[in-house]
Backbone as JSON Lines, residues from 0, in Angstrom:
{"i":0,"aa":"M","n":[12.72,36.05,12.49],"ca":[12.93,34.87,13.33],"c":[13.2,33.65,12.46]}
{"i":1,"aa":"R","n":[14.25,32.9,12.76],"ca":[14.61,31.74,11.95],"c":[13.58,30.63,12.09]}
{"i":2,"aa":"T","n":[13.14,30.11,10.95],"ca":[12.14,29.05,10.95],"c":[12.82,27.7,11.18]}
{"i":3,"aa":"I","n":[12.38,26.95,12.17],"ca":[12.9,25.63,12.46],"c":[11.87,24.6,12.01]}
{"i":4,"aa":"K","n":[12.25,23.77,11.05],"ca":[11.32,22.79,10.5],"c":[11.7,21.4,10.98]}
{"i":5,"aa":"K","n":[10.69,20.54,11.07],"ca":[10.92,19.16,11.44],"c":[11.79,18.49,10.38]}
{"i":6,"aa":"A","n":[12.58,17.51,10.81],"ca":[13.57,16.87,9.93],"c":[12.95,16.32,8.65]}
{"i":7,"aa":"Q","n":[11.82,15.59,8.76],"ca":[11.21,14.99,7.57],"c":[10.67,16.06,6.62]}
{"i":8,"aa":"E","n":[10.11,17.12,7.2],"ca":[9.59,18.21,6.38],"c":[10.72,18.89,5.62]}
{"i":9,"aa":"R","n":[11.84,19.14,6.3],"ca":[12.99,19.77,5.65],"c":[13.58,18.85,4.58]}
{"i":10,"aa":"R","n":[13.65,17.56,4.89],"ca":[14.18,16.58,3.93],"c":[13.35,16.58,2.66]}
{"i":11,"aa":"N","n":[12.03,16.57,2.8],"ca":[11.15,16.59,1.64],"c":[11.27,17.89,0.86]}
{"i":12,"aa":"E","n":[11.48,18.98,1.57],"ca":[11.65,20.28,0.92],"c":[12.91,20.28,0.05]}
{"i":13,"aa":"I","n":[13.97,19.69,0.57],"ca":[15.22,19.58,-0.21],"c":[15.0,18.7,-1.43]}
{"i":14,"aa":"L","n":[14.32,17.58,-1.24],"ca":[14.06,16.67,-2.35],"c":[13.2,17.32,-3.42]}
{"i":15,"aa":"D","n":[12.18,18.05,-3.01],"ca":[11.3,18.74,-3.97],"c":[12.09,19.75,-4.79]}
{"i":16,"aa":"A","n":[12.94,20.52,-4.11],"ca":[13.74,21.54,-4.8],"c":[14.72,20.89,-5.76]}
{"i":17,"aa":"A","n":[15.39,19.82,-5.29],"ca":[16.37,19.13,-6.13],"c":[15.71,18.51,-7.35]}
{"i":18,"aa":"E","n":[14.55,17.9,-7.16],"ca":[13.85,17.28,-8.29],"c":[13.5,18.33,-9.34]}
{"i":19,"aa":"E","n":[13.02,19.48,-8.9],"ca":[12.68,20.56,-9.84],"c":[13.92,21.04,-10.59]}
{"i":20,"aa":"L","n":[15.03,21.22,-9.86],"ca":[16.27,21.69,-10.48],"c":[16.85,20.65,-11.43]}
{"i":21,"aa":"F","n":[16.82,19.38,-11.04],"ca":[17.35,18.32,-11.89],"c":[16.6,18.28,-13.22]}
{"i":22,"aa":"N","n":[15.31,18.51,-13.18],"ca":[14.52,18.47,-14.4],"c":[14.64,19.74,-15.22]}
{"i":23,"aa":"Q","n":[15.02,20.83,-14.59],"ca":[15.23,22.08,-15.31],"c":[16.63,22.14,-15.92]}
{"i":24,"aa":"K","n":[17.63,21.74,-15.13],"ca":[19.03,21.93,-15.52],"c":[19.79,20.63,-15.75]}
{"i":25,"aa":"G","n":[19.15,19.5,-15.45],"ca":[19.82,18.22,-15.52],"c":[20.59,17.95,-14.25]}
{"i":26,"aa":"F","n":[20.87,16.67,-14.0],"ca":[21.58,16.3,-12.77],"c":[22.99,16.9,-12.75]}
{"i":27,"aa":"D","n":[23.72,16.73,-13.87],"ca":[25.09,17.23,-13.93],"c":[25.14,18.75,-13.91]}
{"i":28,"aa":"G","n":[24.09,19.39,-14.43],"ca":[24.07,20.85,-14.5],"c":[23.61,21.53,-13.22]}
{"i":29,"aa":"T","n":[23.18,20.74,-12.25],"ca":[22.72,21.28,-10.97],"c":[23.82,21.12,-9.92]}
{"i":30,"aa":"S","n":[24.13,22.19,-9.22],"ca":[25.14,22.13,-8.16],"c":[24.45,22.11,-6.8]}
{"i":31,"aa":"T","n":[25.19,21.72,-5.77],"ca":[24.63,21.77,-4.42],"c":[24.31,23.21,-4.03]}
{"i":32,"aa":"N","n":[25.08,24.16,-4.56],"ca":[24.79,25.57,-4.29],"c":[23.43,25.97,-4.84]}
{"i":33,"aa":"D","n":[23.09,25.43,-6.03],"ca":[21.76,25.7,-6.61],"c":[20.66,25.23,-5.66]}
{"i":34,"aa":"I","n":[20.87,24.05,-5.1],"ca":[19.87,23.48,-4.19],"c":[19.79,24.3,-2.9]}
{"i":35,"aa":"L","n":[20.94,24.68,-2.37],"ca":[20.97,25.5,-1.15],"c":[20.24,26.81,-1.36]}
{"i":36,"aa":"E","n":[20.5,27.44,-2.51],"ca":[19.88,28.72,-2.8],"c":[18.37,28.59,-2.96]}
{"i":37,"aa":"K","n":[17.94,27.53,-3.63],"ca":[16.5,27.37,-3.86],"c":[15.74,27.09,-2.56]}
{"i":38,"aa":"V","n":[16.33,26.27,-1.7],"ca":[15.67,25.93,-0.44],"c":[15.87,27.03,0.61]}
{"i":39,"aa":"G","n":[16.99,27.74,0.49],"ca":[17.29,28.79,1.46],"c":[17.82,28.26,2.77]}
{"i":40,"aa":"I","n":[18.76,27.32,2.68],"ca":[19.33,26.71,3.88],"c":[20.85,26.77,3.82]}
{"i":41,"aa":"A","n":[21.48,26.52,4.96],"ca":[22.93,26.48,5.04],"c":[23.44,25.12,4.57]}
{"i":42,"aa":"R","n":[24.71,25.09,4.15],"ca":[25.3,23.85,3.66],"c":[25.26,22.75,4.72]}
{"i":43,"aa":"G","n":[25.49,23.15,5.97],"ca":[25.47,22.17,7.05],"c":[24.12,21.49,7.2]}
{"i":44,"aa":"T","n":[23.06,22.25,6.95],"ca":[21.7,21.68,7.03],"c":[21.5,20.65,5.93]}
{"i":45,"aa":"L","n":[22.0,20.96,4.72],"ca":[21.88,20.02,3.6],"c":[22.62,18.73,3.91]}
{"i":46,"aa":"Y","n":[23.86,18.86,4.42],"ca":[24.67,17.68,4.68],"c":[24.2,16.9,5.91]}
{"i":47,"aa":"Y","n":[23.38,17.53,6.73],"ca":[22.77,16.81,7.84],"c":[21.81,15.75,7.31]}
{"i":48,"aa":"H","n":[21.14,16.08,6.19],"ca":[20.14,15.18,5.61],"c":[20.72,14.3,4.5]}
{"i":49,"aa":"F","n":[21.66,14.84,3.73],"ca":[22.21,14.11,2.58],"c":[23.72,14.31,2.51]}
{"i":50,"aa":"K","n":[24.44,13.24,2.19],"ca":[25.9,13.29,2.15],"c":[26.4,13.99,0.89]}
{"i":51,"aa":"S","n":[25.62,13.91,-0.2],"ca":[26.07,14.43,-1.48],"c":[24.88,14.62,-2.41]}
{"i":52,"aa":"K","n":[25.16,15.18,-3.59],"ca":[24.12,15.33,-4.61],"c":[23.65,13.95,-5.07]}
{"i":53,"aa":"E","n":[24.58,13.0,-5.16],"ca":[24.21,11.63,-5.54],"c":[23.29,11.0,-4.51]}
{"i":54,"aa":"D","n":[23.52,11.31,-3.24],"ca":[22.67,10.81,-2.17],"c":[21.25,11.36,-2.29]}
{"i":55,"aa":"I","n":[21.15,12.61,-2.73],"ca":[19.84,13.23,-2.95],"c":[19.11,12.5,-4.08]}
{"i":56,"aa":"M","n":[19.84,12.2,-5.16],"ca":[19.23,11.49,-6.28],"c":[18.77,10.09,-5.85]}
{"i":57,"aa":"D","n":[19.58,9.4,-5.05],"ca":[19.19,8.08,-4.54],"c":[17.87,8.18,-3.77]}
{"i":58,"aa":"A","n":[17.75,9.22,-2.94],"ca":[16.53,9.4,-2.15],"c":[15.34,9.72,-3.04]}
{"i":59,"aa":"L","n":[15.57,10.48,-4.1],"ca":[14.49,10.79,-5.05],"c":[14.0,9.52,-5.74]}
{"i":60,"aa":"I","n":[14.95,8.65,-6.1],"ca":[14.59,7.38,-6.74],"c":[13.78,6.51,-5.78]}
{"i":61,"aa":"D","n":[14.22,6.45,-4.53],"ca":[13.48,5.67,-3.52],"c":[12.07,6.23,-3.35]}
{"i":62,"aa":"R","n":[11.97,7.55,-3.29],"ca":[10.66,8.18,-3.1],"c":[9.74,7.91,-4.29]}
{"i":63,"aa":"M","n":[10.3,8.04,-5.5],"ca":[9.49,7.8,-6.69],"c":[9.07,6.34,-6.79]}
{"i":64,"aa":"T","n":[9.99,5.44,-6.46],"ca":[9.67,4.0,-6.5],"c":[8.54,3.68,-5.53]}
{"i":65,"aa":"D","n":[8.62,4.23,-4.32],"ca":[7.56,4.03,-3.33],"c":[6.23,4.56,-3.84]}
{"i":66,"aa":"T","n":[6.28,5.72,-4.49],"ca":[5.06,6.36,-4.99],"c":[4.4,5.53,-6.08]}
{"i":67,"aa":"I","n":[5.2,5.04,-7.03],"ca":[4.59,4.3,-8.14],"c":[4.09,2.93,-7.68]}
{"i":68,"aa":"L","n":[4.78,2.32,-6.71],"ca":[4.3,1.04,-6.19],"c":[2.99,1.21,-5.45]}
{"i":69,"aa":"E","n":[2.87,2.3,-4.69],"ca":[1.62,2.57,-3.99],"c":[0.49,2.83,-4.98]}
{"i":70,"aa":"A","n":[0.81,3.56,-6.06],"ca":[-0.2,3.82,-7.1],"c":[-0.63,2.51,-7.75]}
{"i":71,"aa":"A","n":[0.34,1.63,-8.03],"ca":[0.02,0.34,-8.65],"c":[-0.85,-0.51,-7.73]}
{"i":72,"aa":"K","n":[-0.53,-0.51,-6.43],"ca":[-1.32,-1.27,-5.46],"c":[-2.74,-0.72,-5.35]}
{"i":73,"aa":"E","n":[-2.86,0.6,-5.38],"ca":[-4.18,1.22,-5.28],"c":[-5.04,0.87,-6.48]}
{"i":74,"aa":"I","n":[-4.43,0.9,-7.67],"ca":[-5.16,0.53,-8.89],"c":[-5.54,-0.95,-8.84]}
{"i":75,"aa":"G","n":[-4.59,-1.78,-8.42],"ca":[-4.84,-3.22,-8.37],"c":[-5.98,-3.58,-7.44]}
{"i":76,"aa":"A","n":[-6.17,-2.79,-6.38],"ca":[-7.21,-3.09,-5.4],"c":[-8.56,-2.47,-5.75]}
{"i":77,"aa":"N","n":[-8.6,-1.66,-6.8],"ca":[-9.83,-0.96,-7.18],"c":[-10.72,-1.87,-8.04]}
{"i":78,"aa":"K","n":[-11.64,-2.55,-7.41],"ca":[-12.47,-3.52,-8.1],"c":[-13.57,-2.9,-8.95]}
{"i":79,"aa":"S","n":[-13.66,-1.57,-8.92],"ca":[-14.62,-0.91,-9.8],"c":[-14.09,-0.83,-11.23]}
{"i":80,"aa":"I","n":[-12.79,-1.08,-11.4],"ca":[-12.17,-1.07,-12.72],"c":[-12.16,-2.51,-13.25]}
{"i":81,"aa":"P","n":[-12.61,-2.74,-14.48],"ca":[-12.61,-4.09,-15.05],"c":[-11.21,-4.72,-15.0]}
{"i":82,"aa":"V","n":[-11.16,-6.03,-14.85],"ca":[-9.91,-6.76,-14.69],"c":[-8.9,-6.45,-15.8]}
{"i":83,"aa":"N","n":[-9.34,-6.56,-17.05],"ca":[-8.42,-6.34,-18.17],"c":[-7.84,-4.93,-18.17]}
{"i":84,"aa":"E","n":[-8.7,-3.96,-17.92],"ca":[-8.25,-2.56,-17.88],"c":[-7.32,-2.33,-16.69]}
{"i":85,"aa":"R","n":[-7.6,-2.99,-15.59],"ca":[-6.77,-2.82,-14.39],"c":[-5.35,-3.33,-14.64]}
{"i":86,"aa":"M","n":[-5.22,-4.43,-15.38],"ca":[-3.9,-4.94,-15.71],"c":[-3.08,-3.88,-16.44]}
{"i":87,"aa":"I","n":[-3.7,-3.22,-17.42],"ca":[-3.01,-2.19,-18.18],"c":[-2.62,-1.03,-17.28]}
{"i":88,"aa":"R","n":[-3.56,-0.59,-16.45],"ca":[-3.3,0.57,-15.6],"c":[-2.18,0.32,-14.6]}
{"i":89,"aa":"V","n":[-2.12,-0.89,-14.07],"ca":[-1.05,-1.22,-13.11],"c":[0.3,-1.12,-13.79]}
{"i":90,"aa":"V","n":[0.43,-1.72,-14.97],"ca":[1.71,-1.71,-15.68],"c":[2.08,-0.28,-16.09]}
{"i":91,"aa":"M","n":[1.11,0.5,-16.55],"ca":[1.4,1.87,-16.96],"c":[1.8,2.74,-15.78]}
{"i":92,"aa":"A","n":[1.3,2.41,-14.59],"ca":[1.65,3.18,-13.39],"c":[3.13,3.02,-13.05]}
{"i":93,"aa":"L","n":[3.76,1.96,-13.57],"ca":[5.16,1.69,-13.27],"c":[6.12,2.45,-14.17]}
{"i":94,"aa":"N","n":[5.6,3.2,-15.13],"ca":[6.44,3.92,-16.07],"c":[6.98,5.2,-15.42]}
{"i":95,"aa":"I","n":[8.17,5.12,-14.82],"ca":[8.72,6.28,-14.11],"c":[9.43,7.25,-15.03]}
{"i":96,"aa":"S","n":[9.43,6.97,-16.34],"ca":[10.06,7.9,-17.27],"c":[9.12,9.02,-17.68]}
{"i":97,"aa":"R","n":[7.89,8.98,-17.2],"ca":[6.95,10.04,-17.51],"c":[7.3,11.32,-16.75]}
{"i":98,"aa":"G","n":[6.97,12.44,-17.35],"ca":[7.04,13.73,-16.66],"c":[8.37,13.97,-15.98]}
{"i":99,"aa":"N","n":[8.33,14.23,-14.66],"ca":[9.53,14.58,-13.91],"c":[10.47,13.41,-13.71]}
{"i":100,"aa":"G","n":[10.08,12.23,-14.16],"ca":[10.94,11.07,-13.99],"c":[12.01,10.94,-15.06]}
{"i":101,"aa":"K","n":[11.96,11.78,-16.08],"ca":[12.89,11.65,-17.21],"c":[14.34,11.8,-16.77]}
{"i":102,"aa":"E","n":[14.65,12.83,-16.0],"ca":[16.03,13.04,-15.56],"c":[16.49,11.92,-14.64]}
{"i":103,"aa":"I","n":[15.57,11.43,-13.81],"ca":[15.9,10.32,-12.92],"c":[16.26,9.08,-13.74]}
{"i":104,"aa":"M","n":[15.47,8.79,-14.79],"ca":[15.76,7.63,-15.63],"c":[17.09,7.78,-16.34]}
{"i":105,"aa":"E","n":[17.4,8.98,-16.82],"ca":[18.68,9.19,-17.49],"c":[19.83,8.94,-16.52]}
{"i":106,"aa":"H","n":[19.65,9.37,-15.27],"ca":[20.68,9.16,-14.26],"c":[20.85,7.66,-13.96]}
{"i":107,"aa":"I","n":[19.75,6.96,-13.82],"ca":[19.79,5.53,-13.51],"c":[20.53,4.75,-14.59]}
{"i":108,"aa":"H","n":[20.34,5.15,-15.84],"ca":[20.9,4.38,-16.95],"c":[22.36,4.72,-17.27]}
{"i":109,"aa":"K","n":[22.97,5.57,-16.47],"ca":[24.4,5.81,-16.66],"c":[25.17,4.58,-16.17]}
{"i":110,"aa":"P","n":[26.25,4.2,-16.88],"ca":[27.01,2.99,-16.51],"c":[27.44,2.95,-15.05]}
{"i":111,"aa":"Q","n":[27.81,4.11,-14.49],"ca":[28.29,4.13,-13.11],"c":[27.18,3.9,-12.09]}
{"i":112,"aa":"N","n":[25.92,3.92,-12.57],"ca":[24.79,3.73,-11.67],"c":[24.11,2.38,-11.88]}
{"i":113,"aa":"A","n":[24.89,1.39,-12.33],"ca":[24.33,0.07,-12.61],"c":[23.69,-0.57,-11.38]}
{"i":114,"aa":"L","n":[24.29,-0.37,-10.21],"ca":[23.74,-0.95,-8.99],"c":[22.39,-0.33,-8.64]}
{"i":115,"aa":"M","n":[22.26,0.97,-8.91],"ca":[21.0,1.66,-8.67],"c":[19.92,1.12,-9.6]}
{"i":116,"aa":"H","n":[20.31,0.9,-10.86],"ca":[19.4,0.35,-11.85],"c":[18.95,-1.04,-11.42]}
{"i":117,"aa":"Q","n":[19.9,-1.83,-10.96],"ca":[19.61,-3.19,-10.5],"c":[18.66,-3.17,-9.29]}
{"i":118,"aa":"K","n":[18.85,-2.19,-8.41],"ca":[18.0,-2.05,-7.23],"c":[16.54,-1.84,-7.63]}
{"i":119,"aa":"I","n":[16.31,-0.98,-8.62],"ca":[14.95,-0.7,-9.08],"c":[14.34,-1.94,-9.72]}
{"i":120,"aa":"Q","n":[15.12,-2.64,-10.54],"ca":[14.63,-3.87,-11.16],"c":[14.24,-4.9,-10.1]}
{"i":121,"aa":"K","n":[15.06,-4.98,-9.04],"ca":[14.77,-5.93,-7.96],"c":[13.47,-5.57,-7.25]}
{"i":122,"aa":"I","n":[13.26,-4.28,-7.0],"ca":[12.03,-3.82,-6.33],"c":[10.81,-4.18,-7.17]}
{"i":123,"aa":"I","n":[10.91,-3.95,-8.49],"ca":[9.8,-4.25,-9.39],"c":[9.51,-5.75,-9.41]}
{"i":124,"aa":"L","n":[10.56,-6.56,-9.55],"ca":[10.37,-8.01,-9.64],"c":[9.83,-8.61,-8.36]}
{"i":125,"aa":"N","n":[10.15,-7.99,-7.21],"ca":[9.7,-8.53,-5.93],"c":[8.34,-8.0,-5.49]}
{"i":126,"aa":"N","n":[7.81,-7.0,-6.17],"ca":[6.54,-6.41,-5.74],"c":[5.42,-6.46,-6.77]}
{"i":127,"aa":"V","n":[5.77,-6.29,-8.03],"ca":[4.73,-6.16,-9.06],"c":[4.0,-7.47,-9.36]}
{"i":128,"aa":"P","n":[4.68,-8.62,-9.46],"ca":[3.95,-9.86,-9.78],"c":[2.79,-10.15,-8.82]}
{"i":129,"aa":"S","n":[2.96,-9.87,-7.53],"ca":[1.88,-10.15,-6.58],"c":[0.68,-9.24,-6.81]}
{"i":130,"aa":"I","n":[0.94,-7.98,-7.2],"ca":[-0.16,-7.05,-7.5],"c":[-0.95,-7.56,-8.7]}
{"i":131,"aa":"L","n":[-0.23,-7.95,-9.75],"ca":[-0.89,-8.45,-10.96],"c":[-1.54,-9.81,-10.73]}
{"i":132,"aa":"A","n":[-0.91,-10.65,-9.9],"ca":[-1.47,-11.98,-9.64],"c":[-2.83,-11.89,-8.97]}
{"i":133,"aa":"D","n":[-3.01,-10.93,-8.07],"ca":[-4.32,-10.75,-7.42],"c":[-5.39,-10.41,-8.45]}
{"i":134,"aa":"I","n":[-5.0,-9.61,-9.45],"ca":[-5.95,-9.26,-10.53],"c":[-6.28,-10.5,-11.35]}
{"i":135,"aa":"I","n":[-5.26,-11.29,-11.64],"ca":[-5.47,-12.52,-12.42],"c":[-6.4,-13.47,-11.67]}
{"i":136,"aa":"R","n":[-6.25,-13.57,-10.36],"ca":[-7.12,-14.45,-9.56],"c":[-8.58,-13.99,-9.66]}
{"i":137,"aa":"E","n":[-8.78,-12.69,-9.68],"ca":[-10.15,-12.18,-9.87],"c":[-10.66,-12.58,-11.24]}
{"i":138,"aa":"G","n":[-9.77,-12.48,-12.24],"ca":[-10.16,-12.86,-13.6],"c":[-10.5,-14.32,-13.69]}
{"i":139,"aa":"I","n":[-9.81,-15.17,-12.93],"ca":[-10.11,-16.59,-12.9],"c":[-11.5,-16.82,-12.31]}
{"i":140,"aa":"E","n":[-11.79,-16.11,-11.22],"ca":[-13.11,-16.24,-10.58],"c":[-14.22,-15.79,-11.51]}
{"i":141,"aa":"Q","n":[-13.91,-14.81,-12.37],"ca":[-14.92,-14.3,-13.3],"c":[-14.98,-15.11,-14.6]}
{"i":142,"aa":"G","n":[-14.13,-16.12,-14.7],"ca":[-14.13,-16.95,-15.9],"c":[-13.38,-16.35,-17.07]}
{"i":143,"aa":"L","n":[-12.59,-15.3,-16.81],"ca":[-11.85,-14.64,-17.89],"c":[-10.53,-15.35,-18.18]}
{"i":144,"aa":"F","n":[-9.9,-15.9,-17.15],"ca":[-8.61,-16.55,-17.29],"c":[-8.68,-17.99,-16.78]}
{"i":145,"aa":"N","n":[-7.72,-18.79,-17.23],"ca":[-7.68,-20.18,-16.8],"c":[-6.22,-20.61,-16.62]}
{"i":146,"aa":"T","n":[-5.72,-20.46,-15.41],"ca":[-4.35,-20.87,-15.11],"c":[-4.25,-21.32,-13.65]}
{"i":147,"aa":"L","n":[-3.41,-22.3,-13.41],"ca":[-3.17,-22.77,-12.04],"c":[-2.05,-21.98,-11.36]}
{"i":148,"aa":"Y","n":[-1.38,-21.13,-12.14],"ca":[-0.21,-20.44,-11.61],"c":[-0.26,-18.93,-11.86]}
{"i":149,"aa":"P","n":[-1.2,-18.23,-11.25],"ca":[-1.32,-16.78,-11.5],"c":[-0.07,-15.98,-11.12]}
{"i":150,"aa":"Y","n":[0.52,-16.3,-9.96],"ca":[1.71,-15.55,-9.55],"c":[2.89,-15.85,-10.46]}
{"i":151,"aa":"E","n":[3.12,-17.13,-10.71],"ca":[4.26,-17.52,-11.53],"c":[4.16,-16.96,-12.95]}
{"i":152,"aa":"C","n":[2.93,-16.93,-13.48],"ca":[2.73,-16.35,-14.82],"c":[3.13,-14.87,-14.83]}
{"i":153,"aa":"M","n":[2.69,-14.14,-13.82],"ca":[2.99,-12.71,-13.75],"c":[4.47,-12.47,-13.49]}
{"i":154,"aa":"E","n":[5.08,-13.35,-12.72],"ca":[6.51,-13.23,-12.45],"c":[7.31,-13.4,-13.75]}
{"i":155,"aa":"M","n":[6.91,-14.4,-14.56],"ca":[7.58,-14.61,-15.84],"c":[7.44,-13.38,-16.73]}
{"i":156,"aa":"I","n":[6.24,-12.81,-16.78],"ca":[5.99,-11.67,-17.64],"c":[6.77,-10.44,-17.18]}
{"i":157,"aa":"V","n":[6.74,-10.18,-15.88],"ca":[7.44,-9.02,-15.34],"c":[8.95,-9.17,-15.55]}
{"i":158,"aa":"A","n":[9.48,-10.38,-15.31],"ca":[10.91,-10.62,-15.49],"c":[11.31,-10.4,-16.95]}
{"i":159,"aa":"Y","n":[10.47,-10.86,-17.86],"ca":[10.76,-10.71,-19.29],"c":[10.73,-9.24,-19.71]}
{"i":160,"aa":"T","n":[9.64,-8.56,-19.37],"ca":[9.51,-7.16,-19.78],"c":[10.54,-6.27,-19.1]}
{"i":161,"aa":"N","n":[10.95,-6.66,-17.89],"ca":[11.89,-5.84,-17.13],"c":[13.33,-5.99,-17.63]}
{"i":162,"aa":"T","n":[13.55,-6.96,-18.51],"ca":[14.89,-7.15,-19.06],"c":[14.93,-6.92,-20.57]}
{"i":163,"aa":"V","n":[14.07,-7.61,-21.31],"ca":[14.11,-7.51,-22.77],"c":[13.75,-6.1,-23.25]}
{"i":164,"aa":"F","n":[12.83,-5.42,-22.55],"ca":[12.44,-4.08,-22.96],"c":[13.22,-2.99,-22.22]}
{"i":165,"aa":"D","n":[14.29,-3.39,-21.58],"ca":[15.21,-2.44,-20.94],"c":[16.37,-2.22,-21.91]}
{"i":166,"aa":"D","n":[16.5,-0.99,-22.4],"ca":[17.52,-0.7,-23.42],"c":[18.94,-0.97,-22.95]}
{"i":167,"aa":"D","n":[19.14,-0.95,-21.63],"ca":[20.48,-1.23,-21.12],"c":[20.8,-2.72,-21.17]}
{"i":168,"aa":"M","n":[19.76,-3.55,-21.22],"ca":[19.96,-4.99,-21.21],"c":[19.97,-5.56,-22.62]}
{"i":169,"aa":"V","n":[19.02,-5.14,-23.44],"ca":[18.88,-5.65,-24.81],"c":[18.64,-4.48,-25.76]}
{"i":170,"aa":"H","n":[19.46,-4.37,-26.77],"ca":[19.31,-3.31,-27.77],"c":[18.44,-3.84,-28.92]}
{"i":171,"aa":"L","n":[17.28,-3.22,-29.11],"ca":[16.34,-3.67,-30.13],"c":[16.07,-2.56,-31.15]}
{"i":172,"aa":"T","n":[15.93,-2.96,-32.4],"ca":[15.43,-2.03,-33.4],"c":[13.92,-1.9,-33.21]}
{"i":173,"aa":"D","n":[13.31,-0.92,-33.85],"ca":[11.86,-0.75,-33.74],"c":[11.14,-2.01,-34.22]}
{"i":174,"aa":"E","n":[11.65,-2.6,-35.3],"ca":[11.04,-3.81,-35.85],"c":[11.15,-4.97,-34.86]}
{"i":175,"aa":"E","n":[12.32,-5.11,-34.25],"ca":[12.53,-6.18,-33.27],"c":[11.66,-5.98,-32.03]}
{"i":176,"aa":"R","n":[11.54,-4.74,-31.6],"ca":[10.7,-4.45,-30.43],"c":[9.24,-4.81,-30.7]}
{"i":177,"aa":"T","n":[8.76,-4.43,-31.88],"ca":[7.37,-4.74,-32.24],"c":[7.14,-6.24,-32.28]}
{"i":178,"aa":"S","n":[8.12,-6.96,-32.85],"ca":[8.02,-8.42,-32.92],"c":[7.99,-9.03,-31.52]}
{"i":179,"aa":"R","n":[8.82,-8.51,-30.61],"ca":[8.85,-9.02,-29.23],"c":[7.51,-8.77,-28.53]}
{"i":180,"aa":"I","n":[6.92,-7.61,-28.77],"ca":[5.65,-7.28,-28.12],"c":[4.54,-8.21,-28.6]}
{"i":181,"aa":"V","n":[4.49,-8.43,-29.92],"ca":[3.48,-9.34,-30.48],"c":[3.66,-10.74,-29.9]}
{"i":182,"aa":"A","n":[4.91,-11.2,-29.84],"ca":[5.2,-12.53,-29.29],"c":[4.84,-12.61,-27.81]}
{"i":183,"aa":"L","n":[5.1,-11.52,-27.07],"ca":[4.78,-11.49,-25.65],"c":[3.28,-11.64,-25.43]}
{"i":184,"aa":"V","n":[2.5,-10.85,-26.16],"ca":[1.04,-10.93,-26.02],"c":[0.54,-12.31,-26.41]}
{"i":185,"aa":"F","n":[1.09,-12.87,-27.49],"ca":[0.74,-14.22,-27.94],"c":[0.96,-15.24,-26.82]}
{"i":186,"aa":"N","n":[2.09,-15.14,-26.14],"ca":[2.41,-16.1,-25.08],"c":[1.67,-15.83,-23.78]}
{"i":187,"aa":"V","n":[1.37,-14.56,-23.51],"ca":[0.56,-14.23,-22.32],"c":[-0.82,-14.87,-22.45]}
{"i":188,"aa":"E","n":[-1.37,-14.82,-23.66],"ca":[-2.68,-15.44,-23.89],"c":[-2.65,-16.92,-23.55]}
{"i":189,"aa":"R","n":[-1.57,-17.59,-23.87],"ca":[-1.47,-19.01,-23.58],"c":[-1.21,-19.27,-22.1]}
{"i":190,"aa":"L","n":[-0.43,-18.43,-21.48],"ca":[-0.18,-18.57,-20.04],"c":[-1.46,-18.41,-19.24]}
{"i":191,"aa":"L","n":[-2.32,-17.5,-19.7],"ca":[-3.56,-17.22,-18.96],"c":[-4.74,-18.03,-19.46]}
{"i":192,"aa":"G","n":[-4.53,-18.85,-20.5],"ca":[-5.58,-19.73,-20.98],"c":[-6.75,-19.01,-21.62]}
{"i":193,"aa":"V","n":[-6.46,-17.98,-22.43],"ca":[-7.54,-17.25,-23.11],"c":[-7.44,-17.46,-24.62]}
{"i":194,"aa":"E","n":[-8.47,-17.02,-25.34],"ca":[-8.52,-17.21,-26.78],"c":[-7.44,-16.4,-27.49]}
{"i":195,"aa":"N","n":[-6.97,-16.95,-28.61],"ca":[-5.98,-16.27,-29.42],"c":[-6.51,-14.92,-29.89]}
{"i":196,"aa":"G","n":[-5.73,-13.86,-29.63],"ca":[-6.12,-12.51,-30.05],"c":[-6.92,-11.73,-29.04]}
{"i":197,"aa":"S","n":[-7.35,-12.37,-27.96],"ca":[-8.23,-11.69,-27.0],"c":[-7.5,-10.66,-26.14]}
{"i":198,"aa":"L","n":[-6.17,-10.74,-26.09],"ca":[-5.42,-9.78,-25.28],"c":[-4.57,-8.84,-26.14]}
{"i":199,"aa":"M","n":[-4.87,-8.77,-27.42],"ca":[-4.08,-7.9,-28.29],"c":[-4.24,-6.43,-27.93]}
{"i":200,"aa":"Y","n":[-5.25,-6.1,-27.12],"ca":[-5.4,-4.72,-26.65],"c":[-4.17,-4.29,-25.85]}
{"i":201,"aa":"M","n":[-3.42,-5.28,-25.35],"ca":[-2.21,-4.96,-24.58],"c":[-1.16,-4.28,-25.44]}
{"i":202,"aa":"M","n":[-1.26,-4.43,-26.75],"ca":[-0.33,-3.75,-27.65],"c":[-0.37,-2.25,-27.39]}
{"i":203,"aa":"R","n":[-1.56,-1.74,-27.1],"ca":[-1.73,-0.3,-26.85],"c":[-0.93,0.12,-25.62]}
{"i":204,"aa":"M","n":[-0.91,-0.75,-24.62],"ca":[-0.19,-0.47,-23.39],"c":[1.29,-0.24,-23.67]}
{"i":205,"aa":"F","n":[1.9,-1.14,-24.45],"ca":[3.32,-1.02,-24.74],"c":[3.6,0.15,-25.68]}
{"i":206,"aa":"A","n":[2.68,0.39,-26.62],"ca":[2.86,1.52,-27.54],"c":[2.86,2.84,-26.76]}
{"i":207,"aa":"N","n":[1.91,2.97,-25.83],"ca":[1.84,4.19,-25.01],"c":[3.07,4.33,-24.15]}
{"i":208,"aa":"G","n":[3.54,3.22,-23.62],"ca":[4.73,3.25,-22.76],"c":[5.94,3.73,-23.53]}
{"i":209,"aa":"N","n":[6.06,3.28,-24.8],"ca":[7.21,3.67,-25.61],"c":[7.15,5.15,-25.97]}
{"i":210,"aa":"E","n":[5.94,5.66,-26.23],"ca":[5.79,7.07,-26.56],"c":[6.19,7.93,-25.37]}
{"i":211,"aa":"N","n":[5.79,7.53,-24.17],"ca":[6.07,8.32,-22.99],"c":[7.52,8.27,-22.57]}
{"i":212,"aa":"S","n":[8.24,7.24,-23.0],"ca":[9.63,7.11,-22.59],"c":[10.59,7.8,-23.55]}
{"i":213,"aa":"E","n":[10.07,8.33,-24.65],"ca":[10.94,8.99,-25.62],"c":[11.25,10.42,-25.2]}
């Protein structure tokens, strides 16, 4: 007897199969036939949900972006985690190049997908500063930070890191990247009104991020 699945369930099944295949064979190396065979559906069923393989990748990016933003929000709201550590965890949660995200990131950074790349940057810039600003406000209440502009400070930091540390925007040598990170931490300390050197632990955050993105 033919199994009839609800539209959202079938859509997610296609996305799960495509994500697995993209990471095994690469986006270019995966055909729609591969996806059809893995899911066990007819071509018409696939095209009912997605217009093309590119459309499937777009949906995977949307799903992953939603997932990491929810993870960042959950971490940001977890007051059992110390403020400083929470800042690191929120930023690290945004690293979509980890694990199964590698093929997605490679796809995003192709020249023909510049609009897709821009879309992700826009989502990050419009959502992440508010998550971090709430943490900074807690830090202000606890006497850890001293700034009148928690949101604006986080917006500046997110905008900077989202462009300068994006290889498609700025090409940096390892030495230049290290210098930028040190300068960033130096200036974050001043934006948040803390002692010189007190936030150098953030260096670890960027170092880990770079290791995971390789």
